[in-house]
C-alpha positions in Angstrom: 0.0 0.0 0.0 1.2 3.5 -0.7 1.2 6.4 1.7 2.3 10.0 1.4 6.0 9.2 2.2 6.3 6.1 -0.1 5.4 2.4 0.1 4.8 0.4 3.2 4.0 -3.2 3.7 1.3 -4.7 5.9 2.5 -8.3 6.2 1.2 -10.8 8.7 4.4 -12.7 9.4 2.6 -15.3 11.5 0.6 -16.3 8.4 3.9 -16.6 6.4 5.4 -18.8 9.2 2.2 -20.9 9.3 2.3 -21.4 5.6 6.0 -22.5 5.8 5.2 -24.9 8.6 2.3 -26.4 6.7 4.4 -26.9 3.6 7.1 -28.6 5.7 4.5 -30.9 7.4 3.2 -31.9 3.9 6.7 -32.9 2.9 7.3 -34.6 6.2 4.1 -36.6 5.8 5.5 -38.4 2.7 6.7 -41.8 3.7 9.0 -42.2 0.7 9.9 -40.4 -2.5 10.4 -43.7 -4.3 7.7 -45.9 -5.9 8.5 -49.5 -5.1 8.9 -51.8 -8.1 6.1 -54.3 -8.4 6.9 -57.8 -7.1 5.5 -59.7 -10.0 4.0 -57.5 -12.7 3.5 -60.3 -15.2 4.7 -59.7 -18.7 8.1 -58.2 -19.2 6.7 -55.2 -21.0 4.4 -54.5 -18.0 7.3 -54.7 -15.6 9.4 -52.4 -17.9 6.5 -49.9 -18.1 5.9 -50.0 -14.3 9.6 -49.5 -13.7 9.7 -46.5 -16.0 6.6 -45.0 -14.4 8.1 -45.5 -10.9 11.4 -43.8 -11.9 9.6 -40.9 -13.5 7.2 -40.5 -10.5 10.0 -40.7 -8.0 12.1 -38.0 -9.9 9.1 -35.8 -10.2 8.1 -36.1 -6.6 11.7 -35.4 -5.4 11.7 -32.3 -7.6 8.4 -31.1 -6.1 9.7 -31.8 -2.5 12.8 -29.7 -3.3 10.6 -26.9 -4.6 8.3 -27.1 -1.6 11.2 -27.0 0.9 12.7 -24.0 -1.0 9.3 -22.2 -0.9 8.9 -22.9 2.8 12.4 -21.4 3.4 11.6 -18.3 1.4 8.4 -17.8 3.4 10.2 -18.2 6.6 13.0 -15.8 5.5 10.5 -13.2 4.3 8.7 -13.3 7.7 12.0 -12.9 9.5 13.0 -9.9 7.3 9.7 -8.2 7.7 9.8 -8.6 11.5 13.4 -7.2 11.7 13.7 -4.5 9.0 12.5 -1.1 8.1 10.1 -0.7 5.2 12.8 0.3 2.7 15.0 -2.6 3.7 12.0 -4.9 3.6 11.2 -4.0 0.0 14.8 -4.4 -1.1 15.4 -7.7 0.7 12.0 -9.1 -0.3 12.9 -8.4 -4.0 16.3 -10.1 -3.6 14.6 -13.2 -1.9 11.9 -13.7 -4.5 13.7 -12.5 -7.6 17.0 -14.3 -6.9 
């Protein structure tokens, strides 16, 4: 929001921290990032397809977990910066965090 002397930010840092915690809990709730290979899938082509799917799924899930952990860390850092800094420093550091 803008005021007569420039820009100020009204950020509820408790909400940012809660969002970061929720994201971390979601990641923590995953029992494994790897899809287990089927014991006896039948035909060789079925076993090959299942193995390919399992590998792709595991890689994709690991990437999303990394993204989620990074997002949670950025939320937490943003909350800390907004709690500690002045409005001008907040704007500059927030831009560095989210644009970097």
